[in-house]
N, C-alpha and C positions, 0 to 999 in steps of 0.2 A: 298308522300313526304311533308316536310315542309321546303322549300328552298332545301338544299342539304342534309337535315336529313330525315331518314324514319321515318315517323309519324306513319305508322301502317304496319304490315306485317302479313298476314293471308294467309290461303291455299284457292286455288279457283279451279274450274274446267272450262276450256275453250272449244272450239268447236272441236269436233271429226273430223276426216279426211274429212268425206263427207259434213261437215259443218264447215270449219275452222274458228277460230276468226281471223279477219283481223288485222294486225299490222297497226299501225298509229296513228296521232294525231287527237283527237275528243274533243268535248265540251259536257257536260251534256245537253240534249234538252229538257228532260222532265221528271218528277219525279212524281210516283204514287204508294202510300203505298200498295193498294190492287188490283194490276193488274193482268190479266189473258191473256193467249196467245189467239190470234184469229186464230192461224195455227195448233199448236199442244196441244193434249189433249186426252179425251177419248169420246167414243160415247156409251150412254146408250140407252138400249131398252126402250120400253113402260113401262115395270114392274119397271124400275129402275136399272136393273142389267147391268152390264158392257159388251159391246158386242165387243168393240175394245179398248184396253188399250194403245195403241200407234197409235193414230189417227192423220193423217194431214187432215185437214178441206178442203183442195183443192181436196182431192180424196176420203175422207170417205163416206161411204154410212150409211145414217141416216135411220133406220127403221122407218115405221109408228109409229107416237106417241113418238118416241126417241128423243134423243137431243145429241148435241155435247156440252162438257163442256171443255173449255181451261185450259190449265195446270196453276196452281197458279205460279205466280211470284212476290212474295211480295217484297215491297221495290224497285220497277222497278226505274231504272235510265237509260233513253234512251241514246244511243251513235249515232244512226244513225237512219234515217227516214225508213230504209228497215229492222227494227226489231232486231237490235243487242244493248244489253244493259247490265248492272250489275242488278243481283237481288238475292235473297235468293234461293238456291236451293240444291240438292243433290251435295256433293262435295267426289266423289270417288278418288281425286287425279289424276286422268288421264282425257285426254280429252273426255267429254262425252256429251256436249251440242249441241245445234243446233246453234252455234256460239256466243252465250252470255257468259259472265262471271258470273259464279255461286259462291256465297259465304255462308258460314254457317249462320244459324239462330242467332247465338249469337254475330255475329260481323257486319253484313250487315246493320242492323238498325242503328247502331253507325255511320258508314260510311254516310248513307242516312242523318243523321242528321247534318253532319258537311259539306256537299256540297250544292251547290244551282246550278241552271240552269245558264250554262255558265261557270260552273267549268271545267278546261282542264283535259284531260285524256289521257295519252300516253300507247299504248299497244305496247309492244317490243316482239320479237321473242324470 
């Protein structure tokens, strides 16, 4: 919003039922262009093949010589210190994230360029 006018309107995907996006008033706390999740991603075996494509780092079993690689979250704009933010991601037009707000790669960089740390963000139901 720009005052009472809609400045930008674009599709997003929010948190699924098991990880809902909490409504409320927030401010942008952190901005990182090339962020990766420290919780969700993929586990690779020693040979480089994916052994778990939907891994949760808190429970993932990393094989010897393997690694966990967090999911890409480009143009990260943190809203909470508990891991909720806005970033580029898949936007299937239904709730599909782990509480984050995902936007398309053709619009989120523009949003990122217009906001600053401290910018207010309101999430409505």
